[in-house]
Structure formats: structure tokens, C-alpha cells
C-alpha positions in Angstrom: 119.5 16.9 76.1 118.5 14.3 73.5 116.8 15.6 70.4 113.2 14.0 70.0 113.0 11.1 67.7 111.6 12.1 64.3 108.0 10.9 63.6 108.1 8.2 60.9 104.7 9.3 59.7 105.6 12.8 59.1 107.2 14.2 56.1 108.3 17.9 57.2 109.0 19.2 53.6 107.2 17.3 51.0 107.0 18.8 47.5 103.6 19.0 45.8 102.8 18.3 42.2 99.3 19.6 41.3 97.1 17.3 39.1 93.5 17.6 37.7 92.8 14.2 38.8 92.8 12.2 42.2 95.5 9.7 42.5 94.5 6.5 44.4 96.8 4.1 46.1 98.0 1.6 43.5 97.0 3.7 40.4 99.5 4.5 37.6 99.8 8.1 36.5 101.7 9.2 33.3 102.9 12.7 33.7 104.3 14.9 30.9 106.6 17.4 32.8 107.7 20.6 31.2 107.8 23.4 33.6 111.2 24.1 35.0 110.1 23.9 38.7 108.6 20.5 38.1 111.4 19.3 35.9 113.7 20.2 38.9 111.3 18.4 41.3 111.0 15.2 39.5 114.8 14.9 38.6 115.5 15.5 42.3 112.9 13.0 43.6 114.4 10.5 41.0 118.0 11.3 42.0 117.2 11.0 45.7 114.7 8.1 45.5 112.2 10.3 47.4 108.3 10.5 46.9 106.5 13.8 45.9 102.8 14.6 46.7 100.3 14.4 43.9 97.5 16.8 45.0 94.2 17.3 43.2 93.5 21.0 42.1 90.6 21.7 44.5 90.2 22.7 48.1 91.1 20.0 50.7 94.0 18.6 52.5 94.3 15.0 51.7 96.4 14.0 48.9 98.5 11.2 47.6 102.3 10.5 47.4 103.7 9.1 44.2 106.8 7.1 43.5 108.5 7.4 40.2 108.8 4.3 38.2 110.0 4.9 34.6 111.4 8.0 32.8 111.9 9.3 29.2 113.4 12.7 28.4 112.2 13.9 24.9 114.3 16.2 22.8 111.6 18.8 23.1 112.4 19.2 26.9 109.4 17.2 27.9 109.9 14.7 30.8 107.7 11.7 30.6 107.2 10.1 33.9 105.2 7.0 35.0 104.3 7.2 38.7 102.6 5.1 41.1 100.1 6.3 43.8 101.4 4.8 47.0 100.0 6.2 50.2 97.5 8.7 51.4 98.6 11.7 53.4 97.3 15.0 55.0 99.1 18.3 54.6 99.5 21.3 56.8 101.7 24.4 56.6 101.7 24.7 52.9 104.5 27.2 51.7 105.4 28.4 48.3 109.0 28.7 47.2 110.6 31.4 45.1 110.2 29.3 42.0 106.6 28.8 42.5 106.8 25.2 43.8 104.6 24.2 46.9 105.7 22.1 49.7 104.0 21.2 53.0 104.4 19.1 56.0 102.7 15.8 55.5 101.5 13.0 57.7 101.0 9.6 56.2 97.7 7.9 56.5 97.7 4.2 57.3 97.1 1.8 54.3 93.6 0.4 54.0 93.1 -2.8 56.0 93.0 -5.8 53.7 89.4 -7.0 54.0 87.4 -9.3 51.7 84.3 -7.6 49.9 81.2 -8.4 51.8 78.9 -11.0 50.1 76.4 -8.3 49.0 79.2 -6.6 47.0 80.4 -9.6 45.0 78.4 -8.5 41.9 80.5 -5.2 42.0 83.6 -7.1 42.2 82.6 -9.4 39.1 81.7 -6.3 37.2 85.2 -5.0 37.7 86.7 -8.1 36.5 84.5 -8.0 33.5 85.5 -4.4 32.8 89.1 -5.1 33.2 88.8 -8.0 30.9 87.0 -5.9 28.2 89.8 -3.3 28.5 92.5 -5.9 28.1 90.7 -7.2 24.9 90.8 -3.6 23.6 94.4 -3.2 24.1 95.5 -3.3 27.7 94.4 -2.7 31.3 95.3 0.5 33.0 95.7 -1.3 36.3 98.8 -3.0 37.5 98.9 -6.8 38.3 98.3 -8.7 40.3 94.6 -7.8 40.3 93.4 -8.2 44.0 89.7 -9.0 43.7 89.8 -10.3 47.3 90.7 -6.8 48.7 87.7 -4.4 49.1 89.9 -1.3 49.1 91.7 -2.3 46.0 88.3 -3.0 44.2 86.8 0.3 45.3 89.9 2.2 44.3 90.0 0.7 40.8 86.3 1.6 40.4 86.9 5.1 41.6 89.4 5.5 38.9 87.0 4.4 36.2 83.8 6.1 37.2 82.7 9.3 35.5 82.3 11.2 38.8 83.4 14.6 39.9 86.9 15.1 41.4 85.2 16.2 44.7 83.3 12.9 44.8 86.5 10.9 44.1 88.4 12.8 46.8 85.7 12.0 49.3 85.7 8.4 48.5 89.5 8.3 48.8 89.4 10.0 52.3 87.1 7.2 53.7 89.0 5.2 56.2 86.7 2.1 55.9 87.4 0.4 52.5 84.2 -1.6 52.9 82.2 1.6 53.1 84.0 3.0 50.0 83.1 -0.1 48.1 79.5 -0.1 49.3 79.1 3.6 47.9 80.6 2.6 44.6 78.2 -0.4 44.6 75.3 1.9 45.1 76.3 4.1 42.5 76.7 1.2 40.0 73.2 -0.2 41.0 71.7 3.3 40.4 73.3 3.4 36.9 72.1 -0.2 36.2 75.6 -1.3 35.8 75.2 -3.9 38.6 72.1 -5.8 39.6 71.2 -8.2 42.1 
């Protein structure tokens, strides 16, 4: 009898890293790792070129994977890691190991469809371009290039990183399957705050 083929969208034992933030696909994250269990986790992921799951410290099952990008081990025993949010996923069957590290079965969620922002949302796209320009003039943009202003999901995600909204709100926005809807909700927020006008 043949073994069933593994589900390519399933990660049976994904290690989890808790954060006080929501990591969107395409976002950079700088971590300072000092707890032994997370030093072991990050070191293993680097060595094996495997992702770990970055989860927001709140109730909910949808989180982000992170791929490690650059590392510096300080003499104080603190590991500095630059990560990149890659793909959304949902978790089930979380389990805590003896060292306190959590793992879970994870299912990858398809990337956002690449769709151009609706015409009514162009002002919000322009406002993001202006905000990035202002950040660059002050010392650098927190976003990786190339900038994708023609992609509604990318624009929405970058705004979600910048907006002073609750983690719960960011998590709900990230969970939306329709990137155009995510951008519409961001647009409504910005218009309500007077950041964007018709």
C-alpha cells in the first residue's frame, strides 16, 4: 500500500515565534533573539533553510511565516535577525515542547491575487508613495524595493504596517482574502482621518 502524498500546503510541525506585532507578507522584521529556545529555533531554521511562523500575541489562528535574511550574533549573546514575511497560514493542533517552544500544524494560504488598485483608490496609492518619499528623505524607507504601487494587496499591506491601529484590526485586515477589499478599508480609514481626500 502506497503512502499518501504529503499535502504541499501543509507544514506538520511549524515552530512558532510570538510577536507583539502582525507580520504582513513582504514586510521586514528585525528580531533581537536572546531566549535559549528561540536562539535554538532561529539557528536551526537558518541551518536548515526552513521558515518559522511569526504569530501575533493575541487570540486567533492566522499567522505569518518568516524567512531569515541576515544575522549578527553579538558578544552579549543576543542574536539579531532580519526576517521577511512571506506567506500567510492558519494553524491547528498547537503543542508546547519541554523547552516552552510552541509548534503547530500549519496550512499555507494562497498569496493575494495581483490586481491593480481600483480607480477610486488611486488617491490612497498616491498617498503611500508620498509617505514613502517622506520616509526616504528622513533616512530610509522601511519597505523593500521594488515598490509595487500597481498591486492593491501590496499597497494595502504597506499601509497596514504604517497605520496606528490595533493589532486586532491589523490581524483582521491581513485575514481578508480580497486584497481590493483590504485596500478599500484602508482607504476609508485614511479618508476618515483626513489623510486622503477626493
